C-alpha positions as CSV (number, residue, x, y, z in Angstrom):
1,M,-9.7,1.0,40.7
2,V,-10.3,4.2,38.7
3,I,-6.7,5.3,39.1
4,A,-5.5,1.9,37.9
5,D,-7.8,2.2,34.8
6,V,-6.5,5.7,34.1
7,V,-2.9,4.4,34.3
8,K,-3.7,1.6,32.0
9,V,-4.9,4.1,29.4
10,V,-2.3,6.8,29.9
11,V,0.8,4.4,29.8
12,P,0.1,3.1,26.2
13,A,-0.4,6.7,25.0
14,V,2.9,7.8,26.5
15,L,4.7,4.6,25.4
16,S,3.4,4.8,21.9
17,F,4.4,8.4,21.5
18,S,7.9,7.7,22.9
19,I,8.3,4.7,20.5
20,G,7.1,6.8,17.6
21,I,9.6,9.6,18.4
22,A,12.4,7.1,18.7
23,I,11.8,5.1,15.5
24,T,10.9,8.1,13.2
25,P,14.5,9.3,12.5
26,T,15.4,5.8,11.3
27,I,12.3,5.5,9.2
28,A,12.7,8.9,7.7
29,H,16.4,8.1,6.9
30,Y,15.4,5.2,4.8
31,L,12.5,6.9,3.1
32,Y,14.8,9.7,2.0
33,K,17.6,7.2,1.1
34,Y,15.4,5.2,-1.2
35,K,13.6,8.4,-2.5
36,A,10.1,7.2,-1.4
37,W,8.2,9.9,-3.2
38,K,6.2,10.0,-6.4
39,K,8.4,9.6,-9.5
40,V,5.7,11.2,-11.6
41,P,4.4,14.1,-9.4
42,G,0.9,15.6,-9.8
43,K,-2.7,14.6,-9.2
44,M,-5.7,13.8,-11.3
45,A,-9.0,15.4,-10.5
46,L,-12.2,13.5,-9.7
47,D,-13.3,13.6,-13.4
48,G,-10.0,12.0,-14.5
49,K,-8.4,15.1,-15.8
50,E,-5.3,16.9,-14.5
51,A,-6.0,18.7,-11.2
52,V,-4.5,21.9,-12.4
53,E,-5.2,24.0,-9.3
54,F,-3.9,21.3,-6.9
55,N,-0.7,20.8,-9.0
56,K,0.1,24.5,-8.9
57,L,0.1,24.3,-5.1
58,H,1.6,20.9,-4.3
59,K,3.2,19.3,-7.4
60,A,6.7,20.6,-6.6
61,N,6.7,19.1,-3.0
62,E,5.5,15.7,-4.2
63,Q,8.9,15.0,-5.8
64,K,11.0,15.8,-2.7
65,T,8.8,14.8,0.3
66,P,8.7,11.0,1.0
67,R,5.4,9.2,1.3
68,M,4.6,6.3,3.7
69,G,5.0,8.3,6.9
70,G,2.0,6.4,8.3
71,I,4.4,3.6,9.1
72,V,5.3,5.6,12.2
73,I,1.7,5.5,13.4
74,W,0.8,1.9,13.0
75,G,4.3,0.7,13.7
76,S,4.5,2.5,17.1
77,A,1.0,1.5,18.0
78,L,1.6,-2.2,17.1
79,L,4.9,-2.2,19.1
80,T,3.1,-0.8,22.1
81,V,0.3,-3.3,22.0
82,V,2.6,-6.3,21.5
83,G,5.4,-5.0,23.7
84,L,3.2,-4.4,26.7
85,S,1.6,-7.9,26.3
86,L,4.9,-9.7,26.0
87,F,6.4,-7.6,28.9
88,A,3.5,-8.6,31.1
89,E,3.9,-12.3,30.1
90,I,7.6,-12.3,30.8
91,V,7.6,-10.4,34.0
92,G,4.6,-12.2,35.4
93,S,3.9,-9.5,38.0
94,S,0.2,-8.9,38.7
95,T,0.9,-5.1,38.6
96,V,2.5,-5.3,35.2
97,A,-0.1,-7.7,34.0
98,K,-2.7,-5.0,34.5
99,L,-1.1,-2.9,31.8
100,D,-1.7,-5.6,29.2
101,F,-4.7,-4.5,27.2
102,L,-4.5,-7.0,24.4
103,S,-7.9,-8.8,24.7
104,R,-10.1,-10.8,22.3
105,D,-13.3,-9.0,23.2
106,Q,-12.1,-5.4,22.9
107,T,-8.7,-5.1,21.2
108,W,-8.3,-7.8,18.5
109,I,-10.8,-6.4,16.0
110,P,-9.5,-2.8,15.9
111,L,-5.9,-3.9,16.1
112,V,-6.3,-6.4,13.1
113,T,-8.2,-3.7,11.2
114,L,-5.5,-1.1,11.8
115,V,-2.7,-3.5,10.7
116,V,-4.4,-5.1,7.7
117,G,-5.6,-1.7,6.4
118,A,-2.1,-0.3,6.9
119,L,-0.5,-3.2,5.0
120,V,-2.8,-2.8,2.1
121,G,-2.1,0.9,2.1
122,F,1.6,0.2,2.3
123,F,1.4,-2.0,-0.8
124,N,-0.5,0.9,-2.6
125,D,2.2,3.3,-1.6
126,L,4.9,1.0,-2.9
127,L,3.2,1.1,-6.2
128,D,2.8,4.8,-5.9
129,I,6.5,5.5,-5.6
130,S,7.6,3.2,-8.3
131,G,7.2,3.3,-12.1
132,K,4.4,5.6,-13.2
133,G,3.3,6.0,-9.6
134,N,-0.4,5.1,-10.0
135,G,-0.8,2.8,-6.9
136,L,-3.8,0.5,-6.7
137,S,-6.9,1.7,-8.6
138,I,-9.7,3.1,-6.5
139,R,-11.9,0.2,-7.5
140,R,-9.4,-2.3,-6.1
141,R,-9.0,-0.3,-2.9
142,I,-12.8,-0.1,-2.5
143,F,-13.0,-3.9,-3.1
144,V,-10.5,-4.6,-0.3
145,I,-12.4,-2.3,2.0
146,L,-15.7,-3.9,1.2
147,A,-14.2,-7.4,1.8
148,M,-12.7,-6.4,5.1
149,S,-15.8,-4.6,6.3
150,L,-18.0,-7.4,5.2
151,F,-16.1,-9.8,7.4
152,I,-15.9,-7.4,10.4
153,G,-19.6,-6.5,10.0
154,W,-20.4,-10.2,10.0
155,W,-18.3,-10.7,13.1
156,F,-20.2,-7.9,14.9
157,W,-23.6,-9.4,13.9
158,K,-22.8,-13.1,14.3
159,K,-20.2,-13.3,17.0
160,L,-20.9,-10.2,19.1
161,E,-24.6,-10.2,18.4
162,I,-24.8,-6.5,17.5
163,T,-28.1,-6.0,15.8
164,A,-29.1,-2.4,16.8
165,V,-27.8,1.2,16.5
166,G,-27.8,3.5,19.5
167,I,-30.1,6.5,19.3
168,P,-29.4,9.6,21.5
169,F,-32.0,10.0,24.3
170,S,-33.9,6.9,23.1
171,E,-33.9,3.2,22.9
172,P,-31.6,1.5,20.3
173,F,-33.0,1.0,16.9
174,E,-33.1,-2.6,15.9
175,I,-31.9,-3.4,12.3
176,G,-30.9,-7.1,12.7
177,W,-28.6,-8.4,10.0
178,L,-28.6,-5.1,8.2
179,I,-25.9,-4.1,10.7
180,V,-23.5,-5.8,8.2
181,P,-24.2,-3.7,5.1
182,F,-24.5,-0.6,7.4
183,F,-21.0,-1.2,8.7
184,M,-19.8,-1.6,5.1
185,F,-21.3,1.7,4.1
186,V,-19.8,3.6,7.1
187,S,-16.4,2.0,6.4
188,V,-16.3,3.2,2.8
189,A,-17.6,6.6,3.7
190,I,-15.0,7.1,6.4
191,Y,-12.3,5.7,4.2
192,A,-13.2,8.3,1.5
193,S,-12.4,11.0,4.1
194,G,-8.7,9.9,4.0
195,V,-8.1,12.5,1.3
196,I,-7.9,15.0,4.2
197,D,-4.2,14.0,4.2
198,G,-3.4,16.8,1.9
199,I,-1.7,19.6,3.8
200,D,1.2,19.3,6.2
201,G,-0.1,18.4,9.7
202,L,-3.7,18.5,8.8
203,S,-4.8,14.9,8.9
204,G,-2.6,14.1,12.0
205,G,-4.4,16.8,14.1
206,V,-7.9,15.7,13.0
207,F,-7.3,12.0,13.4
208,A,-5.8,12.5,16.9
209,S,-8.9,14.4,18.0
210,V,-11.2,11.6,16.7
211,F,-9.2,8.8,18.4
212,A,-8.9,10.8,21.6
213,S,-12.7,11.2,21.6
214,Y,-13.3,7.5,21.4
215,T,-10.7,6.9,24.1
216,I,-12.9,9.0,26.4
217,I,-16.1,7.3,25.3
218,A,-14.7,3.8,25.6
219,F,-13.4,4.6,29.1
220,S,-16.8,6.0,30.2
221,Q,-18.3,2.7,29.1
222,D,-15.8,0.7,31.2
223,Q,-14.2,-0.7,28.0
224,I,-10.8,0.0,29.4
225,N,-8.8,-2.2,27.0
226,L,-10.5,-0.5,24.0
227,A,-9.8,2.9,25.5
228,A,-6.1,1.9,26.0
229,F,-5.9,0.8,22.4
230,S,-7.4,4.0,21.2
231,A,-5.0,6.0,23.4
232,A,-2.0,4.1,22.0
233,V,-3.1,5.2,18.5
234,V,-3.4,8.8,19.7
235,G,0.1,8.7,21.0
236,S,1.4,7.3,17.8
237,I,-0.4,9.9,15.7
238,L,1.1,12.7,17.9
239,A,4.5,11.2,17.3
240,F,3.9,11.4,13.6
241,L,2.5,14.9,13.9
242,W,5.7,16.0,15.8
243,F,7.6,15.5,12.5
244,N,4.7,16.4,10.2
245,I,4.2,20.0,11.4
246,P,5.0,22.3,8.5
247,P,7.2,21.8,6.7
248,A,6.4,18.0,6.8
249,R,9.2,15.5,7.0
250,F,7.0,13.0,5.1
251,Y,3.4,12.4,4.1
252,M,1.0,9.9,5.9
253,T,-0.5,8.5,2.6
254,E,-2.5,5.3,2.3
255,T,-0.4,3.2,4.7
256,G,-1.6,5.6,7.4
257,T,-5.0,6.8,6.3
258,M,-6.5,3.4,5.2
259,G,-5.8,1.7,8.6
260,L,-6.9,4.8,10.6
261,T,-10.1,5.4,8.8
262,L,-11.2,1.8,8.9
263,T,-10.3,1.6,12.6
264,I,-12.4,4.7,13.3
265,A,-15.4,2.8,11.9
266,V,-14.7,-0.1,14.2
267,L,-14.4,2.1,17.2
268,A,-17.7,3.8,16.5
269,F,-19.5,0.4,16.3
270,M,-17.7,-1.0,19.4
271,T,-18.7,2.0,21.5
272,D,-22.3,1.8,20.3
273,T,-24.8,-0.8,21.6
274,L,-22.0,-3.1,22.5
275,G,-20.9,-0.6,25.1
276,E,-24.5,0.6,25.7
277,G,-23.6,3.9,24.1
278,I,-24.2,5.9,20.9
279,G,-20.7,5.7,19.3
280,I,-22.2,5.6,15.8
281,A,-24.5,8.6,16.2
282,A,-21.6,10.6,17.7
283,L,-19.3,9.9,14.8
284,P,-20.7,12.5,12.4
285,I,-20.1,15.1,15.1
286,I,-16.7,13.9,16.3
287,G,-15.5,13.4,12.7
288,A,-17.4,16.5,11.3
289,L,-14.3,17.6,9.3
290,L,-14.0,14.1,7.8
291,V,-17.7,14.3,6.8
292,L,-17.1,17.8,5.4
293,T,-14.2,16.5,3.3
294,V,-16.2,13.7,1.7
295,T,-19.3,16.0,1.2
296,S,-17.2,18.6,-0.5
297,N,-15.9,16.0,-3.0
298,V,-19.4,14.7,-3.7
299,L,-20.8,18.2,-4.2
300,Q,-18.0,19.1,-6.5
301,V,-18.7,16.1,-8.8
302,L,-22.5,16.6,-8.8
303,Y,-22.3,20.4,-9.3
304,K,-19.9,20.0,-12.2
305,K,-22.2,17.3,-13.7
306,W,-25.4,19.4,-13.3
307,Y,-24.1,22.9,-14.1
308,G,-20.9,22.2,-16.1
309,R,-18.7,24.2,-13.7
310,K,-16.9,23.7,-10.4
311,L,-18.5,24.6,-7.1
312,F,-15.0,24.9,-5.4
313,R,-11.7,25.9,-6.8
314,I,-10.4,22.6,-5.7
315,A,-12.1,19.7,-3.8
316,P,-11.8,18.6,-1.0
317,L,-12.6,21.8,0.8
318,H,-9.2,22.3,2.6
319,H,-7.5,22.7,-0.8
320,H,-10.2,25.2,-1.9
321,F,-9.1,27.4,1.0
322,E,-5.5,27.1,-0.1
323,A,-6.5,28.1,-3.7
324,I,-8.2,31.3,-2.6
325,G,-5.1,32.4,-0.7
326,W,-5.0,30.9,2.8
327,P,-1.5,29.6,3.7
328,G,-1.4,25.9,4.3
329,Y,-0.5,26.4,8.0
330,K,-3.5,28.6,8.5
331,V,-5.8,26.0,7.1
332,T,-4.2,23.3,9.3
333,M,-4.5,25.3,12.5
334,R,-8.1,26.3,11.9
335,Y,-9.0,22.7,11.1
336,W,-7.3,21.6,14.4
337,V,-9.4,24.2,16.3
338,L,-12.6,23.1,14.7
339,S,-11.7,19.4,15.1
340,I,-11.2,19.8,18.9
341,I,-14.5,21.7,19.1
342,C,-16.4,19.0,17.2
343,A,-14.7,16.2,19.1
344,S,-15.6,17.8,22.4
345,A,-19.2,18.2,21.3
346,G,-19.4,14.6,20.2
347,V,-18.0,13.3,23.4
348,I,-20.4,15.4,25.5
349,L,-23.3,14.1,23.4
350,A,-22.1,10.5,23.8
351,L,-21.7,10.9,27.6
352,V,-25.1,12.5,28.3
353,A,-27.3,10.8,25.7
354,S,-26.4,7.2,26.3
């Protein structure tokens, strides 16, 4: 039975990667054909002024590298989920049926979160590559995220009866209906880390490590369908990364980061008390670089407000390293190494402390 479960997790990962590799040339062709990049390059800083340091480093590339590369990720993951389910339905074989991991109790919530988040991000990217290229305002994006997370949080509380948070080496901490606003807070915080998509290959490597971690955690909890879903996302991210290694063929942007970050929050909660684990407590360790990204932004704003000057040359932190002279590829590779270390530590904690 263990071998069958391993196959059920590995097959979606391989299939998703293969689909991603197969569809990317066509997607890239049309992104370049229709010049899917910012018509007005450049970025604004957190205080609303021009991000001078950032624009020195990246402004030139923004007008020749397409955005919306995240289509590869959610597109190949969605095709894998739906494809295996339809294939199992058509063939009717019991052996093939075991590969179908589309289930209401484990797969539907993260799948819908990934797709809806991706579509909202896709709409934002469409606005970003047309006209003045401003996209949806941050307020509108946060509103969408809060609305989505409110519904999902309510579903966790009302339908799945999740009312506690797993605590390492201890009994779960009961919070009742507060699980809803807590999920909303985690969702917004993780979404804010999406700005890690700023250097070629950086976000792909970090996100792949995070989803791989939750694949292992879900598998250890015998949530095989959830593990298979997470593995499919890993495969699709790796396919994207194949074309995003410097120099990037395209950028992930919101259609990738919004769906992925919201799905990470869902996976953390589904591998918590629902799976008799500590998926939430492990998240700050598994996603330490995502936490660091958000924290550096917050510190930059507060430091400038209190002391009238910047703490970092550029925020978030990975751009600071670029500004002080690190080549982009060096920042990316070092973040990959740290991401693997943090992910491994988080998985070990989740496995031994549940």
